[in-house]
C-alpha positions as CSV (number, residue, x, y, z in Angstrom):
1,M,0.4,0.1,0.1
2,N,3.3,2.2,-0.3
3,Y,3.0,5.3,-2.8
4,I,5.5,8.3,-3.3
5,C,5.6,10.9,-5.4
6,E,8.0,13.7,-5.9
7,R,7.8,16.1,-8.6
8,Q,8.9,19.4,-9.6
9,F,6.8,21.5,-11.8
10,Q,6.0,24.8,-13.8
11,S,3.8,27.2,-11.3
12,D,0.7,27.4,-13.2
13,L,-2.8,26.1,-12.2
14,Q,-3.0,23.6,-14.8
15,T,-0.2,21.8,-14.5
16,A,-0.8,21.6,-10.7
17,Q,-4.0,20.2,-11.8
18,L,-2.4,17.4,-13.7
19,V,-0.1,16.7,-10.8
20,I,-3.1,16.5,-8.3
21,N,-5.3,14.3,-10.9
22,E,-2.3,11.6,-11.1
23,I,-1.5,11.5,-7.0
24,L,-5.4,10.6,-7.0
25,S,-5.8,8.5,-9.9
26,N,-2.8,7.0,-7.9
27,I,-4.4,6.4,-4.5
28,D,-8.1,6.3,-5.6
29,E,-8.5,2.5,-4.7
30,R,-6.4,2.7,-1.8
31,L,-8.8,5.2,0.1
32,D,-12.1,5.5,0.9
33,E,-13.6,8.6,-0.6
34,N,-13.8,10.8,2.5
35,H,-9.7,10.3,2.5
36,I,-9.5,11.3,-0.9
37,F,-12.2,14.3,-0.7
38,D,-9.7,15.4,2.3
39,I,-6.7,14.5,0.1
40,R,-8.2,16.7,-3.0
41,L,-8.6,19.6,-0.9
42,I,-5.5,19.6,1.1
43,L,-3.4,19.2,-2.3
44,N,-5.4,21.7,-4.1
45,E,-5.1,24.6,-1.1
46,L,-1.7,23.7,-0.5
47,I,-0.7,24.0,-4.1
48,S,-3.0,26.9,-5.3
49,N,-1.4,28.9,-2.6
50,C,2.3,28.1,-4.1
51,V,1.0,28.8,-7.6
52,I,-0.8,32.2,-6.2
53,H,0.6,33.3,-3.3
54,G,3.9,32.4,-2.9
55,N,5.3,32.1,-6.9
56,Q,2.9,34.9,-7.8
57,K,1.6,33.4,-10.8
58,D,5.2,33.5,-12.1
59,K,5.4,30.2,-14.4
60,T,9.2,30.6,-14.7
61,K,9.2,29.3,-11.1
62,Q,8.8,26.4,-9.7
63,I,6.9,24.1,-7.0
64,N,8.3,21.2,-5.1
65,L,5.8,18.4,-4.1
66,F,6.6,15.1,-1.8
67,F,4.0,13.2,-1.4
68,S,3.9,9.6,0.2
69,L,1.0,6.7,1.4
70,N,1.8,4.3,3.6
71,R,-0.4,1.8,5.5
72,N,-1.5,4.7,7.9
73,K,-0.3,7.9,7.0
74,I,-0.1,10.6,4.6
75,K,2.7,13.1,4.5
76,I,2.5,15.8,2.3
77,K,5.0,18.7,2.0
78,V,4.7,21.6,-0.8
79,S,7.2,24.4,-1.2
80,D,7.6,27.1,-4.1
81,E,9.7,30.2,-4.1
82,G,8.5,32.7,-2.8
83,K,10.0,34.5,0.4
84,G,7.3,32.5,2.7
85,F,5.4,33.9,5.5
86,N,4.8,33.5,9.4
87,I,1.9,32.2,10.0
88,I,1.5,34.7,13.2
89,H,0.7,37.4,11.2
90,C,-2.2,35.7,9.2
91,K,-5.3,37.0,9.5
92,S,-7.4,34.3,11.3
93,D,-11.1,35.1,10.6
94,I,-13.6,32.6,9.0
95,M,-15.4,35.3,6.8
96,D,-12.2,36.3,5.2
97,E,-11.1,35.2,1.8
98,N,-7.4,35.0,2.2
99,G,-6.4,32.4,5.3
100,R,-9.6,30.4,5.1
101,G,-8.0,27.4,3.0
102,L,-4.7,26.6,5.5
103,M,-7.4,26.7,8.2
104,L,-9.1,24.4,6.5
105,V,-6.0,22.4,5.7
106,K,-5.1,22.4,9.4
107,A,-8.3,21.4,10.7
108,L,-8.0,18.6,8.3
109,S,-4.6,17.7,9.3
110,D,-3.0,15.8,12.1
111,K,0.3,17.8,12.2
112,F,0.5,21.0,10.4
113,L,3.6,23.1,9.9
114,I,5.0,26.0,7.8
115,K,8.5,26.9,7.7
116,K,9.0,30.3,5.5
117,N,7.8,28.9,1.7
118,T,7.3,24.9,3.1
119,I,4.2,23.6,4.4
120,T,4.5,19.9,5.7
121,V,1.0,18.1,6.5
122,L,1.1,14.7,8.0
123,K,-2.6,13.1,8.3
124,S,-3.3,9.5,9.7
125,I,-5.9,7.5,7.7
126,N,-7.3,4.0,9.7
């Protein structure tokens, strides 16, 4: 049941969606639909943040993605070429458009770590 995907790809939403679809198609039969839904949301949010906020939609910049699935855990690590940010300075108002996605990702994750321009997510699967 182990699956690992490491990709470096151009910072645009179309390419990002192809990578996300590849991962989801490779894990689709290994997880139930609730876990697939969560993973799709997490990947979409993290990678779109890299494209839009981190790399400022600059297609010459790259996104690095590491995804692993083993018997009971998923690890996702995403980084961009942006300057990064400090989560302490992010708004936490659920009605504010910016920051809502990361709050969802954090809620769906067992561990959620931001270090400059890299986000790591761990999620247990049972």
